[in-house]
N, CA, C and O atoms as a MOPAC input file, in Angstrom:
PM7 MOZYME 1SCF
protein

 N    -66.93300 1   -74.42300 1    -8.25600 1
 C    -67.16700 1   -74.94400 1    -6.70700 1
 C    -69.22600 1   -75.37900 1    -7.56900 1
 O    -70.16400 1   -74.66500 1    -7.92600 1
 N    -68.99600 1   -76.74000 1    -7.52800 1
 C    -70.25400 1   -77.23300 1    -7.96200 1
 C    -71.71800 1   -76.64100 1    -7.28000 1
 O    -71.46400 1   -75.59700 1    -6.67900 1
 N    -72.47500 1   -76.82700 1    -7.23600 1
 C    -73.97100 1   -76.32100 1    -6.91300 1
 C    -74.44300 1   -77.55000 1    -6.08100 1
 O    -74.63800 1   -78.64400 1    -6.61200 1
 N    -74.58700 1   -77.35700 1    -4.97700 1
 C    -75.88500 1   -78.05000 1    -4.42300 1
 C    -77.16000 1   -78.56600 1    -4.55100 1
 O    -77.82900 1   -78.76500 1    -3.53600 1
 N    -77.62900 1   -78.83100 1    -5.73900 1
 C    -78.85100 1   -78.84400 1    -6.18800 1
 C    -79.78600 1   -78.81100 1    -5.35900 1
 O    -80.74700 1   -78.04300 1    -5.38200 1
 N    -79.43100 1   -80.08700 1    -4.16500 1
 C    -80.29200 1   -80.39000 1    -3.62800 1
 C    -80.92000 1   -78.88100 1    -2.47300 1
 O    -81.96500 1   -79.21400 1    -1.91500 1
 N    -80.68900 1   -78.14400 1    -2.27900 1
 C    -81.23900 1   -76.68200 1    -1.70900 1
 C    -81.61000 1   -75.99900 1    -2.77000 1
 O    -81.28100 1   -74.81700 1    -2.87700 1
 N    -82.36400 1   -76.64000 1    -3.73400 1
 C    -82.89800 1   -75.90700 1    -4.33300 1
 C    -84.34700 1   -76.15700 1    -4.60900 1
 O    -84.49300 1   -77.33700 1    -4.29300 1
 N    -85.56700 1   -75.67000 1    -5.05000 1
 C    -86.44400 1   -75.51700 1    -5.81000 1
 C    -86.48800 1   -77.19100 1    -6.31400 1
 O    -85.50100 1   -77.76900 1    -6.76900 1
 N    -87.45000 1   -77.64300 1    -6.18400 1
 C    -87.82500 1   -79.24300 1    -6.99600 1
 C    -87.56900 1   -78.10600 1    -8.60400 1
 O    -86.52500 1   -78.37800 1    -9.19700 1
 N    -88.16700 1   -77.30100 1    -9.05200 1
 C    -88.65300 1   -77.22500 1   -10.46800 1
 C    -87.74100 1   -76.18300 1   -10.54500 1
 O    -88.25900 1   -75.08100 1   -10.72500 1
 N    -86.19000 1   -76.22100 1   -10.43500 1
 C    -85.10000 1   -75.44100 1   -10.17700 1
 C    -84.73800 1   -75.05800 1   -11.89200 1
 O    -84.36000 1   -73.96200 1   -12.30500 1
 N    -85.04600 1   -76.64500 1   -12.93500 1
 C    -85.36600 1   -76.28200 1   -14.23800 1
 C    -85.52600 1   -74.94300 1   -15.25800 1
 O    -85.01700 1   -74.12100 1   -16.02000 1
 N    -87.23500 1   -75.73500 1   -14.25400 1
 C    -88.17700 1   -75.52700 1   -15.03500 1
 C    -88.12600 1   -73.67700 1   -14.77400 1
 O    -88.51100 1   -72.86400 1   -15.61500 1
 N    -87.52200 1   -73.31200 1   -13.33200 1
 C    -87.41100 1   -71.66000 1   -13.12300 1
 C    -86.35500 1   -71.07300 1   -13.90200 1
 O    -86.43800 1   -69.95800 1   -14.41900 1
 N    -85.23500 1   -71.93600 1   -13.99000 1
 C    -83.82400 1   -72.02700 1   -14.40700 1
 C    -84.18000 1   -71.12700 1   -16.41600 1
 O    -83.71300 1   -70.18400 1   -17.05500 1
 N    -85.06700 1   -72.01800 1   -16.58700 1
 C    -85.37200 1   -71.91300 1   -18.71600 1
 C    -86.18700 1   -70.52900 1   -18.54500 1
 O    -85.64400 1   -69.52300 1   -19.00200 1
 N    -87.50100 1   -70.39300 1   -17.89500 1
 C    -88.31200 1   -69.20000 1   -17.58000 1
 C    -87.65400 1   -67.68800 1   -17.55800 1
 O    -88.00900 1   -66.73400 1   -18.25000 1
 N    -86.44700 1   -67.73400 1   -16.43400 1
 C    -85.66900 1   -66.62700 1   -16.32300 1
 C    -84.61700 1   -66.64300 1   -17.50600 1
 O    -83.82000 1   -65.72300 1   -17.32300 1
 N    -84.27800 1   -67.49200 1   -18.86200 1
 C    -83.67600 1   -67.04700 1   -19.52200 1
 C    -84.11500 1   -66.71700 1   -20.52800 1
 O    -83.38200 1   -66.17000 1   -21.35100 1
 N    -86.32800 1   -67.08700 1   -20.95800 1
 C    -86.36100 1   -66.87900 1   -21.77200 1
 C    -86.40900 1   -65.85700 1   -21.22600 1
 O    -85.84000 1   -64.98600 1   -21.88500 1
 N    -87.03900 1   -65.32600 1   -19.82300 1
 C    -86.75300 1   -63.52000 1   -20.16600 1
 C    -86.49400 1   -62.80200 1   -20.11600 1
 O    -87.03500 1   -61.81100 1   -20.60400 1
 N    -85.44300 1   -62.84300 1   -19.45700 1
 C    -84.00600 1   -62.05200 1   -20.23700 1
 C    -83.42100 1   -62.50100 1   -21.54000 1
 O    -82.22300 1   -62.76300 1   -21.65000 1
 N    -84.64200 1   -62.62500 1   -22.94600 1
 C    -83.61000 1   -62.52500 1   -24.13600 1
 C    -82.44900 1   -63.42500 1   -23.40200 1
 O    -81.32600 1   -62.94500 1   -23.24200 1
 N    -82.71000 1   -64.50000 1   -23.04700 1
 C    -81.29400 1   -65.42600 1   -23.86600 1
 C    -79.61600 1   -65.01400 1   -23.35000 1
 O    -78.54300 1   -65.58400 1   -23.54400 1
 N    -80.09300 1   -63.40800 1   -22.41300 1
 C    -78.73000 1   -62.44900 1   -22.21000 1
 C    -78.69700 1   -62.31000 1   -21.02000 1
 O    -79.54800 1   -62.78600 1   -20.26900 1
 N    -77.08100 1   -61.20400 1   -20.41200 1
 C    -76.53700 1   -61.14000 1   -19.42600 1
 C    -77.48500 1   -59.97700 1   -18.74100 1
 O    -77.72900 1   -58.94400 1   -19.36400 1
 N    -77.95500 1   -60.19100 1   -17.53900 1
 C    -78.92800 1   -58.37900 1   -17.78500 1
 C    -77.96800 1   -57.26700 1   -17.41500 1
 O    -78.32100 1   -56.09200 1   -17.30800 1
 N    -76.66500 1   -57.73000 1   -17.21600 1
 C    -75.59700 1   -56.59000 1   -16.87300 1
 C    -75.26700 1   -55.71300 1   -17.86400 1
 O    -75.34000 1   -54.50100 1   -18.06500 1
 N    -74.72900 1   -57.08000 1   -18.64500 1
 C    -73.76400 1   -56.26600 1   -19.63500 1
 C    -74.03400 1   -56.85300 1   -20.75400 1
 O    -73.17000 1   -56.66700 1   -21.61000 1
 N    -75.35000 1   -57.81300 1   -21.22600 1
 C    -75.74100 1   -58.07400 1   -22.45100 1
 C    -75.25300 1   -58.81300 1   -23.36300 1
 O    -75.62000 1   -58.88100 1   -24.53600 1
 N    -74.29600 1   -59.46200 1   -22.77100 1
 C    -73.52600 1   -60.35200 1   -23.47000 1
 C    -74.27300 1   -61.94400 1   -23.55400 1
 O    -74.45600 1   -62.64600 1   -22.55900 1
 N    -74.71400 1   -62.39400 1   -25.19500 1
 C    -75.61200 1   -63.25800 1   -25.52500 1
 C    -75.19400 1   -64.74500 1   -24.65200 1
 O    -74.01300 1   -64.96200 1   -24.37900 1
 N    -76.35400 1   -65.78000 1   -24.23400 1
 C    -75.79700 1   -67.04600 1   -24.14300 1
 C    -75.11300 1   -68.44400 1   -25.07400 1
 O    -75.89800 1   -69.01800 1   -25.82800 1
 N    -74.01300 1   -68.83100 1   -25.01400 1
 C    -73.06700 1   -69.88000 1   -25.70800 1
 C    -72.52100 1   -69.30300 1   -27.20300 1
 O    -72.50900 1   -69.72200 1   -28.36100 1
 N    -72.02400 1   -67.94700 1   -26.40100 1
 C    -70.78900 1   -67.75900 1   -28.06100 1
 C    -69.79500 1   -67.84300 1   -26.86300 1
 O    -70.07200 1   -68.01500 1   -25.67600 1
 N    -68.40100 1   -67.65900 1   -27.52700 1
 C    -67.21600 1   -67.45200 1   -28.14200 1
 C    -67.47300 1   -65.89200 1   -27.47400 1
 O    -68.61100 1   -65.42700 1   -27.53800 1
 N    -66.20300 1   -64.98000 1   -26.73000 1
 C    -66.16800 1   -64.22800 1   -26.38400 1
 C    -64.54300 1   -63.53600 1   -26.10200 1
 O    -63.67800 1   -64.25400 1   -25.60000 1
 N    -64.25100 1   -62.12600 1   -26.46900 1
 C    -63.23800 1   -62.30100 1   -25.92200 1
 C    -63.64400 1   -60.74300 1   -25.00300 1
 O    -64.86900 1   -60.62100 1   -24.99500 1
 N    -62.99200 1   -59.65500 1   -24.31100 1
 C    -63.63500 1   -59.00900 1   -23.29500 1
 C    -62.06400 1   -58.17600 1   -23.37600 1
 O    -61.00100 1   -58.79300 1   -23.31400 1
 N    -62.16700 1   -56.57700 1   -23.53200 1
 C    -61.20600 1   -55.52500 1   -23.27900 1
 C    -61.04400 1   -56.47500 1   -22.38500 1
 O    -61.55600 1   -57.54900 1   -22.06800 1
 N    -59.33900 1   -55.08700 1   -21.75400 1
 C    -58.53300 1   -55.64300 1   -20.84100 1
 C    -59.26400 1   -55.47600 1   -19.76900 1
 O    -59.11500 1   -56.23700 1   -18.81300 1
 N    -60.36900 1   -54.24200 1   -19.73900 1
 C    -60.45900 1   -53.69400 1   -17.77800 1
 C    -62.04800 1   -54.23300 1   -17.80200 1
 O    -62.80200 1   -53.75600 1   -16.95400 1
 N    -62.71000 1   -55.47200 1   -19.00500 1
 C    -63.87400 1   -55.85900 1   -18.91000 1
 C    -64.97700 1   -54.98100 1   -19.32200 1
 O    -65.99400 1   -55.30600 1   -18.70900 1
 N    -65.16700 1   -54.02600 1   -20.09600 1
 C    -65.70000 1   -53.19800 1   -19.76500 1
 C    -66.91100 1   -53.56800 1   -20.87700 1
 O    -68.14200 1   -53.55900 1   -20.85800 1
 N    -66.28000 1   -53.76700 1   -21.46800 1
 C    -67.01000 1   -54.58400 1   -23.39200 1
 C    -66.20500 1   -56.34100 1   -24.19000 1
 O    -65.00300 1   -56.60500 1   -24.20500 1
 N    -67.26500 1   -57.17000 1   -24.70700 1
 C    -66.90500 1   -57.90500 1   -25.23600 1
 C    -67.21200 1   -57.24000 1   -26.63700 1
 O    -67.78900 1   -56.23600 1   -27.05500 1
 N    -66.10500 1   -58.98200 1   -27.44500 1
 C    -66.89900 1   -59.23100 1   -28.69400 1
 C    -67.03700 1   -60.23600 1   -28.86100 1
 O    -66.80800 1   -61.07800 1   -27.99300 1
 N    -67.55400 1   -60.57200 1   -30.29200 1
 C    -67.92700 1   -61.85600 1   -30.45600 1
 C    -67.21300 1   -62.89000 1   -30.94600 1
 O    -66.76700 1   -62.45500 1   -32.00800 1
 N    -66.92900 1   -63.73600 1   -30.84000 1
 C    -65.74600 1   -64.00200 1   -32.04500 1
 C    -66.81900 1   -65.32000 1   -32.78000 1
 O    -68.01600 1   -65.35800 1   -32.49700 1
 N    -66.25000 1   -66.21700 1   -33.62000 1
 C    -66.84700 1   -67.19600 1   -34.10700 1
 C    -66.25800 1   -68.33100 1   -33.83000 1
 O    -65.10200 1   -67.92900 1   -33.95500 1
 N    -66.16400 1   -69.28000 1   -33.59100 1
 C    -65.74800 1   -70.42500 1   -33.41100 1
 C    -64.01300 1   -70.75600 1   -33.58100 1
 O    -63.17900 1   -71.06900 1   -32.73100 1
 N    -63.92400 1   -70.58700 1   -34.71100 1
 C    -62.67600 1   -70.84100 1   -35.93500 1
 C    -61.62400 1   -69.38100 1   -35.37200 1
 O    -60.42500 1   -69.63200 1   -35.24400 1
 N    -62.15900 1   -67.72500 1   -35.01600 1
 C    -61.25800 1   -67.21700 1   -34.88100 1
 C    -61.48100 1   -67.09800 1   -32.68900 1
 O    -60.85500 1   -66.31200 1   -31.97700 1
 N    -62.64900 1   -68.26000 1   -32.14500 1
 C    -62.10700 1   -68.13200 1   -31.03600 1
 C    -60.82700 1   -68.76500 1   -30.55900 1
 O    -60.10800 1   -68.56600 1   -29.58000 1
 N    -60.77000 1   -69.88300 1   -31.93200 1
 C    -59.31400 1   -71.20600 1   -31.64600 1
 C    -58.10700 1   -70.24300 1   -31.71600 1
 O    -57.17000 1   -70.08200 1   -30.93500 1
 N    -58.40300 1   -69.67800 1   -32.83800 1
 C    -57.48000 1   -69.44000 1   -33.97200 1
 C    -56.71800 1   -67.42100 1   -32.19700 1
 O    -55.68600 1   -66.80300 1   -31.93600 1
 N    -57.85600 1   -67.45000 1   -31.82200 1
 C    -57.30300 1   -66.30900 1   -30.34600 1
 C    -56.53900 1   -67.17800 1   -29.40800 1
 O    -55.36100 1   -66.93000 1   -29.15200 1
 N    -57.19000 1   -68.21600 1   -28.87500 1
 C    -56.97900 1   -69.09900 1   -27.78100 1
 C    -55.47100 1   -69.23700 1   -28.27300 1
 O    -54.67800 1   -68.66300 1   -27.52600 1
 N    -54.80600 1   -69.99300 1   -29.57200 1
 C    -54.04500 1   -70.79300 1   -30.10600 1
 C    -52.96000 1   -69.14600 1   -29.60200 1
 O    -51.91300 1   -69.44200 1   -29.02500 1
 N    -53.06800 1   -68.46000 1   -29.69200 1
 C    -52.67800 1   -67.38600 1   -29.56100 1
 C    -52.39200 1   -66.34500 1   -28.54300 1
 O    -51.78100 1   -65.28600 1   -28.69400 1
 N    -53.00700 1   -66.89500 1   -27.35700 1
 C    -52.15900 1   -66.74600 1   -26.53200 1
 C    -53.53500 1   -66.08500 1   -25.46100 1
 O    -53.53000 1   -66.26600 1   -24.24300 1
 N    -54.61100 1   -65.34100 1   -26.17100 1
 C    -56.07300 1   -64.30900 1   -26.27800 1
 C    -56.79300 1   -65.46500 1   -25.47500 1
 O    -57.15200 1   -66.62100 1   -25.69500 1
 N    -56.82600 1   -64.33000 1   -24.16700 1
 C    -58.35400 1   -65.41000 1   -23.02900 1
 C    -59.27900 1   -65.24600 1   -24.34300 1
 O    -59.44100 1   -64.38500 1   -25.20700 1
 N    -59.73500 1   -66.35900 1   -24.07900 1
 C    -61.26500 1   -66.91700 1   -25.13300 1
 C    -62.49000 1   -66.98500 1   -23.72900 1
 O    -62.10000 1   -67.50400 1   -22.68400 1
 N    -63.72700 1   -66.51500 1   -23.79600 1
 C    -64.51600 1   -66.86500 1   -22.90900 1
 C    -65.67500 1   -67.50500 1   -23.59000 1
 O    -65.90000 1   -66.95400 1   -24.66800 1
 N    -66.97100 1   -69.07800 1   -23.15100 1
 C    -67.14000 1   -69.30900 1   -23.52400 1
 C    -68.70600 1   -68.72700 1   -22.65600 1
 O    -68.94300 1   -68.93800 1   -21.46700 1
 N    -69.30900 1   -68.22500 1   -23.30000 1
 C    -70.31800 1   -67.71800 1   -22.36100 1
 C    -71.32600 1   -68.82800 1   -22.01900 1
 O    -71.70000 1   -69.44800 1   -23.01400 1
 N    -72.00400 1   -69.33900 1   -20.52400 1
 C    -73.08000 1   -69.94900 1   -20.19400 1
 C    -73.88100 1   -69.23300 1   -19.13600 1
 O    -73.41400 1   -68.87800 1   -18.05300 1
 N    -74.52600 1   -69.13700 1   -19.34200 1
 C    -75.45900 1   -67.57200 1   -18.17300 1
 C    -76.16700 1   -68.92400 1   -17.23800 1
 O    -76.83600 1   -69.95200 1   -17.33700 1
 N    -75.51500 1   -68.11700 1   -16.38000 1
 C    -75.78700 1   -68.63300 1   -14.94200 1
 C    -76.99000 1   -67.94900 1   -14.97400 1
 O    -77.18900 1   -67.02400 1   -15.76100 1
 N    -78.43900 1   -68.64800 1   -13.54600 1
 C    -79.70300 1   -67.96100 1   -12.72500 1
 C    -78.72700 1   -66.97300 1   -11.39300 1
 O    -78.03000 1   -67.46400 1   -10.50600 1
 N    -78.91600 1   -65.91400 1   -11.58300 1
 C    -77.81800 1   -65.46700 1    -9.65700 1
 C    -79.41200 1   -64.74500 1    -8.99500 1
 O    -80.18800 1   -63.98200 1    -9.57000 1
 N    -79.48900 1   -65.29800 1    -7.67800 1
 C    -79.96900 1   -64.82100 1    -7.05200 1
 C    -80.02800 1   -63.62600 1    -6.34100 1
 O    -79.37000 1   -63.70300 1    -5.30400 1
 N    -80.64900 1   -62.39200 1    -6.53500 1
 C    -80.55900 1   -61.62500 1    -6.05600 1
 C    -80.01800 1   -61.32500 1    -4.67100 1
 O    -79.09400 1   -60.67200 1    -4.18400 1
 N    -81.77300 1   -62.68500 1    -3.94200 1
 C    -81.22700 1   -62.07300 1    -2.28400 1
 C    -80.62100 1   -63.56200 1    -2.49300 1
 O    -81.05000 1   -64.49400 1    -3.17300 1
 N    -78.95500 1   -63.41000 1    -1.29800 1
 C    -78.48500 1   -64.26100 1    -1.35000 1
 C    -79.52900 1   -65.01400 1    -0.38900 1
 O    -80.58500 1   -64.61000 1     0.09800 1
 N    -78.78700 1   -66.40100 1    -0.27300 1
 C    -79.75400 1   -67.70300 1     0.60800 1
 C    -80.53300 1   -67.22500 1     0.50600 1
 O    -81.17500 1   -67.36500 1     1.54700 1
 N    -81.02900 1   -66.64000 1    -0.14900 1
 C    -82.83900 1   -67.42300 1    -0.53000 1
 C    -83.01900 1   -68.10700 1    -1.33700 1
 O    -83.58400 1   -67.53900 1    -2.27200 1
 N    -82.74900 1   -69.54300 1    -1.57400 1
 C    -82.71300 1   -70.27500 1    -3.37400 1
 C    -83.72800 1   -70.82100 1    -3.72600 1
 O    -83.75400 1   -71.69700 1    -4.59000 1
 N    -85.55500 1   -70.02400 1    -2.59500 1
 C    -86.56700 1   -70.46700 1    -3.05100 1
 C    -86.68800 1   -69.24100 1    -3.43800 1
 O    -87.71500 1   -69.08800 1    -2.77700 1
 N    -86.48700 1   -67.80500 1    -4.13100 1
 C    -87.31200 1   -66.93500 1    -4.35900 1
 C    -88.05300 1   -67.01500 1    -5.40700 1
 O    -88.29100 1   -68.02600 1    -6.06700 1
 N    -88.50000 1   -65.74500 1    -5.60500 1
 C    -89.65500 1   -65.47900 1    -6.42500 1
 C    -88.97000 1   -64.83800 1    -7.86600 1
 O    -87.99400 1   -64.13000 1    -7.61700 1
 N    -89.19800 1   -64.91800 1    -8.86900 1
 C    -88.55100 1   -64.93000 1   -10.33300 1
 C    -88.66400 1   -63.91900 1   -10.25100 1
 O    -87.95600 1   -63.74900 1   -11.24300 1
 N    -89.01800 1   -62.54300 1    -9.86200 1
 C    -88.57200 1   -61.13500 1   -10.37600 1
 C    -87.09000 1   -60.73100 1    -9.32900 1
 O    -86.30800 1   -59.82700 1    -9.62300 1
 N    -86.95800 1   -61.59900 1    -8.12500 1
 C    -85.69700 1   -61.74700 1    -7.76100 1
 C    -84.68600 1   -62.71200 1    -7.83400 1
 O    -84.00100 1   -63.20100 1    -6.93500 1
 N    -84.70000 1   -62.97700 1    -9.42200 1
 C    -83.13500 1   -64.52400 1   -10.33400 1
 C    -83.44000 1   -63.32500 1   -11.49300 1
 O    -84.24600 1   -62.59800 1   -12.07300 1
 N    -82.31600 1   -63.70200 1   -11.33000 1
 C    -81.43600 1   -62.78600 1   -12.68700 1
 C    -80.27500 1   -64.03900 1   -13.60400 1
 O    -79.53100 1   -64.91200 1   -13.15600 1
 N    -80.57800 1   -63.60100 1   -15.00000 1
 C    -79.46000 1   -64.42400 1   -16.17200 1
 C    -78.75300 1   -63.62100 1   -15.96700 1
 O    -79.12900 1   -62.46700 1   -16.17100 1
 N    -77.25100 1   -63.90500 1   -15.40900 1
 C    -75.70900 1   -63.08500 1   -15.70900 1
 C    -74.89900 1   -64.34500 1   -16.26000 1
 O    -74.81300 1   -65.49700 1   -15.83300 1
 N    -74.49200 1   -63.88400 1   -17.05800 1
 C    -72.86000 1   -63.59200 1   -17.68900 1
 C    -71.85000 1   -64.70300 1   -15.87900 1
 O    -72.22600 1   -64.63100 1   -14.70900 1
 N    -70.52300 1   -65.61000 1   -16.48100 1
 C    -70.03400 1   -65.47200 1   -15.02100 1
 C    -69.44300 1   -64.79600 1   -14.42600 1
 O    -69.33200 1   -64.73600 1   -13.20100 1
 N    -68.69200 1   -63.81800 1   -15.71400 1
 C    -68.33400 1   -62.68100 1   -14.62300 1
 C    -68.99000 1   -62.37400 1   -14.01000 1
 O    -68.91300 1   -62.51700 1   -12.79000 1
 N    -70.13200 1   -61.68800 1   -14.76800 1
 C    -71.14700 1   -60.77900 1   -13.88000 1
 C    -71.51900 1   -60.98100 1   -12.26600 1
 O    -71.56700 1   -60.32300 1   -11.22700 1
 N    -71.76100 1   -62.41300 1   -12.78700 1
 C    -72.63600 1   -63.01400 1   -11.15300 1
 C    -70.71400 1   -62.95800 1   -11.02100 1
 O    -70.31600 1   -61.83500 1   -10.71300 1
 N    -70.20200 1   -63.44100 1   -11.11200 1
 C    -68.99900 1   -63.63300 1   -10.21700 1
 C    -68.87800 1   -62.25900 1    -8.67600 1
 O    -68.79100 1   -62.38200 1    -7.45500 1
 N    -68.95000 1   -60.78000 1    -9.84900 1
 C    -68.96600 1   -59.82300 1    -8.89800 1
 C    -70.04000 1   -59.11800 1    -8.81600 1
 O    -69.73500 1   -58.13500 1    -8.14000 1
 N    -71.37500 1   -59.04200 1    -9.18700 1
 C    -72.25400 1   -59.37100 1    -8.04500 1
 C    -71.86100 1   -60.40300 1    -7.01200 1
 O    -71.11200 1   -59.73200 1    -6.30200 1
 N    -71.88200 1   -61.15000 1    -6.68500 1
 C    -71.53600 1   -61.85400 1    -5.45900 1
 C    -70.84200 1   -61.33100 1    -4.67600 1
 O    -70.99100 1   -61.34200 1    -3.45500 1
 N    -69.70500 1   -60.62900 1    -5.50500 1
 C    -68.42200 1   -60.24500 1    -4.44000 1
 C    -69.15600 1   -59.03700 1    -3.51800 1
 O    -68.53100 1   -58.48800 1    -2.61100 1

């Protein structure tokens, strides 16, 4: 589901960049870096980086390959205008698990 950015503060792009920088461009939960290809263990507890060629080969062989794109999670649900200390860079998996 796409985000409705009209609900976010006008400086959201700057905040997003600030949080990514603060969190070292890595998921605060599992530590996976932004913009890499990975595969995870069956239980999801560990991840392994793949170079683009390995990722393509693994995908063609039926392995689940993910390109990580970090998102910014609101740690206080519903508050789109929360302070930086209540925001965190999370990978897609960890963000979904947090929201559950």
